[in-house]
Kinemage of the C-alpha trace (Angstrom):
@kinemage 1
@onewidth
@group {chain A} dominant
@subgroup {mainchain}
@vectorlist {calphas} color= white
{ca met a 1} P -41.023 31.230 4.819
{ca ser a 2} L -38.220 33.691 4.999
{ca asn a 3} L -36.394 34.520 8.237
{ca pro a 4} L -37.196 37.535 10.331
{ca pro a 5} L -34.897 40.491 9.983
{ca ala a 6} L -31.500 40.455 12.030
{ca ile a 7} L -32.117 43.461 13.021
{ca gln a 8} L -35.682 45.661 13.508
{ca ile a 9} L -35.683 49.339 13.636
{ca asn a 10} L -39.546 50.789 14.545
{ca asp a 11} L -39.948 54.441 14.651
{ca val a 12} L -37.161 55.548 16.657
{ca val a 13} L -36.719 58.680 17.731
{ca lys a 14} L -33.228 60.623 19.568
{ca arg a 15} L -33.430 63.879 21.110
{ca tyr a 16} L -30.103 64.676 22.992
{ca ala a 17} L -30.710 67.101 26.334
{ca gly a 18} L -30.637 70.662 25.718
{ca ile a 19} L -28.626 73.335 27.741
{ca gly a 20} L -29.924 75.744 30.032
{ca gly a 21} L -33.512 74.578 29.505
{ca glu a 22} L -33.446 74.854 25.542
{ca glu a 23} L -34.724 72.104 23.453
{ca gly a 24} L -31.352 69.376 22.380
{ca lys a 25} L -30.861 68.038 19.180
{ca leu a 26} L -33.454 65.967 17.386
{ca ala a 27} L -30.821 63.274 15.819
{ca leu a 28} L -33.362 60.862 14.754
{ca lys a 29} L -36.989 61.574 13.824
{ca gly a 30} L -38.858 58.467 13.614
{ca val a 31} L -36.156 56.100 11.344
{ca ser a 32} L -37.573 52.599 10.702
{ca phe a 33} L -35.886 49.811 8.856
{ca asp a 34} L -34.802 46.185 8.703
{ca val a 35} L -31.519 44.703 8.583
{ca pro a 36} L -32.041 41.308 5.957
{ca glu a 37} L -30.706 38.143 7.669
{ca gly a 38} L -27.335 36.827 6.095
{ca gly a 39} L -26.259 39.553 3.701
{ca ile a 40} L -24.246 42.701 3.860
{ca phe a 41} L -26.309 46.061 4.881
{ca gly a 42} L -24.781 48.987 3.940
{ca leu a 43} L -25.704 52.186 5.952
{ca leu a 44} L -24.802 55.608 4.452
{ca gly a 45} L -25.099 59.077 5.380
{ca pro a 46} L -23.183 62.185 5.363
{ca asn a 47} L -21.490 63.340 8.722
{ca gly a 48} L -24.161 64.439 11.578
{ca ala a 49} L -26.980 62.238 9.307
{ca gly a 50} L -27.267 60.099 12.701
{ca lys a 51} L -25.881 56.942 11.485
{ca ser a 52} L -23.603 56.834 14.642
{ca thr a 53} L -26.561 57.384 16.813
{ca ile a 54} L -28.546 54.583 15.405
{ca ile a 55} L -25.135 52.144 16.087
{ca asn a 56} L -24.744 53.358 19.606
{ca ile a 57} L -28.369 52.910 20.356
{ca leu a 58} L -28.069 49.235 19.317
{ca ala a 59} L -24.447 48.829 21.485
{ca gly a 60} L -26.387 49.855 24.304
{ca leu a 61} L -24.552 53.614 24.690
{ca val a 62} L -27.338 55.965 23.677
{ca thr a 63} L -30.525 55.180 24.845
{ca lys a 64} L -33.349 56.112 22.358
{ca thr a 65} L -36.180 58.576 22.903
{ca ser a 66} L -38.930 56.862 21.628
{ca gly a 67} L -39.454 53.759 18.982
{ca thr a 68} L -38.469 50.123 19.671
{ca ala a 69} L -35.487 48.233 18.018
{ca gln a 70} L -34.583 44.351 18.103
{ca ile a 71} L -31.781 42.448 17.753
{ca trp a 72} L -31.639 38.792 16.557
{ca gly a 73} L -35.315 39.033 17.608
{ca phe a 74} L -34.627 40.659 21.036
{ca asp a 75} L -36.064 44.270 22.325
{ca ile a 76} L -32.910 45.838 23.346
{ca asp a 77} L -34.819 47.305 26.373
{ca glu a 78} L -36.747 44.202 27.562
{ca gln a 79} L -34.225 41.411 26.607
{ca arg a 80} L -30.861 43.960 26.824
{ca arg a 81} L -28.293 40.958 27.736
{ca asn a 82} L -29.529 38.400 24.835
{ca ala a 83} L -29.627 41.530 22.639
{ca lys a 84} L -25.998 42.102 23.475
{ca arg a 85} L -24.619 38.907 23.000
{ca ala a 86} L -26.144 38.658 19.796
{ca ile a 87} L -24.019 41.818 18.135
{ca gly a 88} L -19.772 42.524 17.735
{ca ile a 89} L -19.672 46.420 17.300
{ca val a 90} L -16.480 47.893 15.827
{ca pro a 91} L -16.025 51.147 16.414
{ca gln a 92} L -14.813 54.043 14.331
{ca glu a 93} L -12.056 54.776 17.425
{ca ile a 94} L -9.527 52.556 17.932
{ca val a 95} L -9.800 51.213 21.749
{ca phe a 96} L -7.919 49.204 23.506
{ca asp a 97} L -5.039 48.837 26.036
{ca pro a 98} L -1.854 49.744 23.798
{ca phe a 99} L 0.295 47.638 26.269
{ca phe a 100} L -1.886 44.033 26.028
{ca thr a 101} L -0.690 42.047 23.261
{ca pro a 102} L -3.796 41.257 20.650
{ca tyr a 103} L -3.998 37.627 22.090
{ca glu a 104} L -4.542 39.330 25.345
{ca val a 105} L -6.787 41.507 24.315
{ca leu a 106} L -8.919 38.814 22.783
{ca glu a 107} L -8.439 36.696 26.008
{ca asn a 108} L -9.575 39.840 28.197
{ca gln a 109} L -12.541 40.891 25.852
{ca ala a 110} L -13.635 36.893 25.823
{ca gly a 111} L -13.411 37.010 29.288
{ca phe a 112} L -15.991 40.420 29.663
{ca tyr a 113} L -18.530 37.888 27.856
{ca gly a 114} L -18.216 35.148 30.575
{ca ile a 115} L -16.774 32.783 27.817
{ca ala a 116} L -15.004 29.708 29.218
{ca lys a 117} L -11.081 29.405 28.506
{ca ser a 118} L -11.867 26.287 27.249
{ca leu a 119} L -14.049 27.937 24.817
{ca arg a 120} L -12.354 31.057 23.657
{ca arg a 121} L -11.397 31.289 20.112
{ca ser a 122} L -8.816 33.803 20.304
{ca glu a 123} L -5.907 31.755 18.148
{ca ala a 124} L -8.372 31.274 15.325
{ca leu a 125} L -9.519 34.865 15.318
{ca leu a 126} L -6.123 35.894 15.127
{ca lys a 127} L -5.310 33.559 12.259
{ca ala a 128} L -8.748 34.873 10.574
{ca val a 129} L -7.849 38.245 10.615
{ca his a 130} L -3.889 37.729 9.556
{ca leu a 131} L -2.502 38.621 12.789
{ca ala a 132} L -1.215 35.296 14.266
{ca asp a 133} L 2.427 36.330 13.894
{ca lys a 134} L 1.625 39.618 16.138
{ca arg a 135} L 0.106 37.278 18.675
{ca asp a 136} L 2.689 38.627 21.525
{ca ala a 137} L 3.350 41.924 20.091
{ca tyr a 138} L 1.960 44.947 21.965
{ca ala a 139} L -0.887 46.213 20.677
{ca arg a 140} L 0.709 50.014 20.289
{ca thr a 141} L 2.917 48.788 17.704
{ca leu a 142} L 0.676 47.556 15.258
{ca ser a 143} L -0.200 49.320 12.165
{ca gly a 144} L -3.549 51.228 11.589
{ca gly a 145} L -4.603 48.090 9.411
{ca met a 146} L -3.540 45.975 12.067
{ca lys a 147} L -5.427 47.788 14.808
{ca arg a 148} L -8.556 47.892 12.670
{ca arg a 149} L -8.453 44.333 12.308
{ca leu a 150} L -7.711 43.216 15.684
{ca leu a 151} L -10.667 45.286 16.471
{ca ile a 152} L -12.960 43.217 13.933
{ca ala a 153} L -11.402 39.899 15.803
{ca lys a 154} L -12.315 41.726 19.073
{ca ala a 155} L -15.940 42.342 18.367
{ca met a 156} L -16.225 38.776 17.089
{ca val a 157} L -14.702 36.809 20.515
{ca his a 158} L -18.708 36.043 21.476
{ca ser a 159} L -19.506 34.901 17.982
{ca pro a 160} L -22.200 36.716 17.750
{ca pro a 161} L -24.629 36.427 14.563
{ca ile a 162} L -24.523 40.192 13.604
{ca leu a 163} L -21.430 42.524 12.654
{ca val a 164} L -21.276 46.136 12.951
{ca leu a 165} L -18.547 48.215 11.044
{ca asp a 166} L -18.285 51.828 12.046
{ca glu a 167} L -16.392 53.548 9.107
{ca pro a 168} L -13.930 50.455 9.341
{ca thr a 169} L -11.521 51.910 6.446
{ca ala a 170} L -11.615 55.289 7.428
{ca gly a 171} L -7.902 56.608 7.454
{ca val a 172} L -6.295 53.519 5.869
{ca asp a 173} L -4.874 53.070 2.527
{ca val a 174} L -6.274 51.488 -0.668
{ca glu a 175} L -4.364 48.128 -0.190
{ca leu a 176} L -5.597 47.813 3.187
{ca arg a 177} L -9.085 48.806 2.645
{ca arg a 178} L -9.277 45.804 0.226
{ca leu a 179} L -7.949 43.227 2.503
{ca leu a 180} L -10.368 44.542 5.447
{ca trp a 181} L -13.140 44.201 2.217
{ca glu a 182} L -11.977 40.832 1.985
{ca leu a 183} L -12.251 40.157 5.518
{ca val a 184} L -15.728 41.479 5.453
{ca gln a 185} L -16.653 39.255 2.861
{ca gln a 186} L -15.176 35.938 4.190
{ca leu a 187} L -17.573 36.660 7.726
{ca asn a 188} L -20.231 37.382 5.458
{ca ala a 189} L -19.762 33.933 3.871
{ca asp a 190} L -19.358 32.365 6.908
{ca gly a 191} L -22.611 32.968 8.007
{ca val a 192} L -22.522 36.502 10.005
{ca thr a 193} L -24.958 39.329 8.868
{ca val a 194} L -22.673 42.324 8.081
{ca val a 195} L -23.925 46.058 8.843
{ca leu a 196} L -21.617 48.677 7.408
{ca thr a 197} L -21.770 52.500 7.549
{ca thr a 198} L -18.838 54.212 5.317
{ca his a 199} L -18.065 57.347 3.810
{ca tyr a 200} L -16.488 55.104 0.421
{ca leu a 201} L -19.439 54.951 -1.895
{ca glu a 202} L -17.459 52.396 -4.024
{ca glu a 203} L -17.384 50.302 -0.813
{ca ala a 204} L -21.134 50.324 -0.472
{ca glu a 205} L -21.439 49.594 -3.994
{ca gln a 206} L -18.788 46.899 -4.410
{ca leu a 207} L -19.568 45.031 -0.864
{ca cys a 208} L -23.447 45.483 -0.132
{ca asp a 209} L -26.429 43.574 -1.110
{ca arg a 210} L -28.920 46.664 0.359
{ca val a 211} L -28.010 50.228 1.255
{ca ala a 212} L -29.986 52.547 3.440
{ca ile a 213} L -29.646 56.143 3.278
{ca ile a 214} L -30.014 58.642 6.153
{ca asn a 215} L -29.983 62.270 6.381
{ca his a 216} L -30.974 64.531 8.587
{ca gly a 217} L -31.787 61.905 10.776
{ca glu a 218} L -34.474 60.562 8.533
{ca leu a 219} L -34.287 57.727 6.286
{ca ile a 220} L -34.528 58.735 2.473
{ca ala a 221} L -34.166 55.368 0.873
{ca asn a 222} L -33.652 51.692 1.545
{ca lys a 223} L -33.200 49.524 -1.309
{ca pro a 224} L -31.215 46.611 -3.101
{ca thr a 225} L -27.829 48.077 -4.144
{ca arg a 226} L -28.684 47.327 -7.899
{ca glu a 227} L -31.926 49.124 -7.520
{ca met a 228} L -30.641 51.997 -5.996
{ca val a 229} L -27.822 52.294 -8.761
{ca asp a 230} L -30.687 52.119 -11.667
{ca met a 231} L -32.634 55.037 -9.624
{ca ala a 232} L -29.673 57.347 -11.534
{ca arg a 233} L -31.389 57.611 -14.753
{ca glu a 234} L -28.345 59.926 -16.270
{ca lys a 235} L -25.526 58.719 -18.346
{ca ile a 236} L -22.684 60.615 -19.991
{ca val a 237} L -21.136 60.342 -23.189
{ca ala a 238} L -18.109 62.188 -23.659
{ca val a 239} L -16.425 62.662 -27.075
{ca thr a 240} L -13.380 64.391 -28.627
{ca val a 241} L -14.176 66.285 -32.205
{ca gly a 242} L -11.991 66.913 -34.907
{ca ser a 243} L -11.922 70.723 -34.429
{ca asp a 244} L -11.893 73.397 -31.516
{ca leu a 245} L -15.335 73.720 -29.823
{ca ala a 246} L -15.990 77.764 -29.021
{ca ser a 247} L -19.516 76.382 -27.249
{ca pro a 248} L -21.059 73.178 -26.053
{ca pro a 249} L -23.508 72.164 -28.403
{ca ser a 250} L -26.929 72.383 -27.106
{ca his a 251} L -29.862 70.197 -27.484
{ca asp a 252} L -33.495 70.391 -25.891
{ca ala a 253} L -32.522 66.394 -25.512
{ca phe a 254} L -29.649 66.663 -23.523
{ca val a 255} L -29.727 67.425 -19.866
{ca lys a 256} L -26.737 69.738 -20.144
{ca thr a 257} L -23.499 69.893 -21.876
{ca glu a 258} L -19.728 70.588 -20.857
{ca leu a 259} L -16.697 71.594 -22.708
{ca val a 260} L -13.493 69.377 -21.510
{ca gly a 261} L -10.309 71.009 -22.808
{ca glu a 262} L -10.738 72.689 -26.872
{ca arg a 263} L -11.912 69.533 -28.426
{ca gly a 264} L -13.845 67.347 -25.844
{ca val a 265} L -17.755 67.720 -24.593
{ca glu a 266} L -19.399 65.669 -22.134
{ca val a 267} L -23.274 65.392 -23.075
{ca thr a 268} L -25.552 64.359 -20.360
{ca tyr a 269} L -28.530 62.479 -20.840
{ca asn a 270} L -31.562 60.390 -19.051
{ca lys a 271} L -31.161 57.125 -20.512
{ca asp a 272} L -35.235 56.568 -20.286
{ca ser a 273} L -35.131 59.053 -23.297
{ca leu a 274} L -32.083 58.711 -25.602
{ca thr a 275} L -29.518 56.098 -26.392
{ca ala a 276} L -25.958 56.870 -26.937
{ca gly a 277} L -26.152 55.928 -30.431
{ca gln a 278} L -29.031 58.964 -30.635
{ca val a 279} L -26.830 61.576 -28.682
{ca leu a 280} L -24.236 60.764 -31.076
{ca ala a 281} L -26.562 61.425 -34.257
{ca ile a 282} L -27.463 64.777 -32.766
{ca leu a 283} L -23.560 66.015 -32.481
{ca gln a 284} L -23.028 64.870 -35.835
{ca glu a 285} L -26.285 66.388 -37.362
{ca lys a 286} L -25.120 69.896 -35.736
{ca gly a 287} L -21.745 69.521 -38.046
{ca leu a 288} L -19.392 67.644 -35.583
{ca ile a 289} L -17.028 65.000 -36.272
{ca val a 290} L -16.416 62.689 -33.763
{ca glu a 291} L -12.915 60.973 -33.061
{ca asp a 292} L -13.450 59.149 -30.179
{ca val a 293} L -16.230 58.430 -27.353
{ca thr a 294} L -16.291 57.173 -24.127
{ca thr a 295} L -19.532 56.254 -21.720
{ca arg a 296} L -19.623 56.310 -17.853
{ca glu a 297} L -23.072 54.752 -16.272
{ca ala a 298} L -24.633 56.093 -13.322
{ca asp a 299} L -23.351 54.425 -9.579
{ca leu a 300} L -24.109 54.688 -6.316
{ca glu a 301} L -22.092 57.865 -6.239
{ca asp a 302} L -24.715 59.851 -8.244
{ca val a 303} L -27.626 58.737 -6.662
{ca phe a 304} L -26.211 59.653 -3.313
{ca val a 305} L -25.760 62.809 -3.983
{ca ser a 306} L -28.843 63.458 -5.962
{ca leu a 307} L -30.746 61.936 -2.673
{ca thr a 308} L -28.820 64.162 -0.066
{ca ser a 309} L -29.156 67.363 -1.790
{ca arg a 310} L -32.810 66.973 -2.591
{ca thr a 311} L -33.121 66.372 1.388
{ca glu a 312} L -30.911 69.819 2.253
{ca gln a 313} L -33.033 71.633 -0.201
{ca glu a 314} L -36.235 70.236 1.494
{ca asn a 315} L -34.835 70.949 5.227
{ca ala a 316} L -33.463 74.900 4.174
């Protein structure tokens, strides 16, 4: 028997209050999805799609208009206290008193949850997020990456089985992003279910077992990451030819062709109907001498752009 979902969201609607009697913005239009226990779940979407509204509803900061939501089996309305104890939220904004030390930040947060001093894990959490050497520094002196890691430790003081990270790597450099990735993967390996929102599609593809995409307040996809990537059926063959090209070669079997410089051409084709070898054969039939070849597989970014642009057209 499979485990129940870590989070269940069923037909959740959120309409914000309007001004001057006008109808407010409909931020969520009956969204439903489950977050499986034990994995890393990616929630993707453009700015204003509704991701933060969902997270704020789970955090208890926004009241949904209708629908139901459960965290670790606890209804967020009827069993609010238990639901809150089952989840840790890492917000986009860096929020803690800059005059407290990292140790004090964690101790105060543990106190808010009513955790006895003998049961607090502040030292262990600082070590886990590589901030043990900054234990007694003022939080305001920490770098941006350190502050992000401190927020993760702060969200874990009450040992929640679910951790939600809202754009955890926004504004950090590549090296720090990799460090945060490793931290998220370690938490997951320790048994924490992770929900991640991100604008970095490479991040979602690298980390997440499953990805949901939301746009204009509607869920438009929810699949295992590998299946999501496989939804992109187009592939690109980039070739360098032996002579200058005045125009890109065309063929009914190609989705599109583009010139790259004087001797380069990129051919986009549907991998369900052609192979790279067949593309090269067609180019050679047209008298082109191929000197160099590279191919590029579709990735999550291709799927994301395809799905969101489709809903943009439908909502136009």
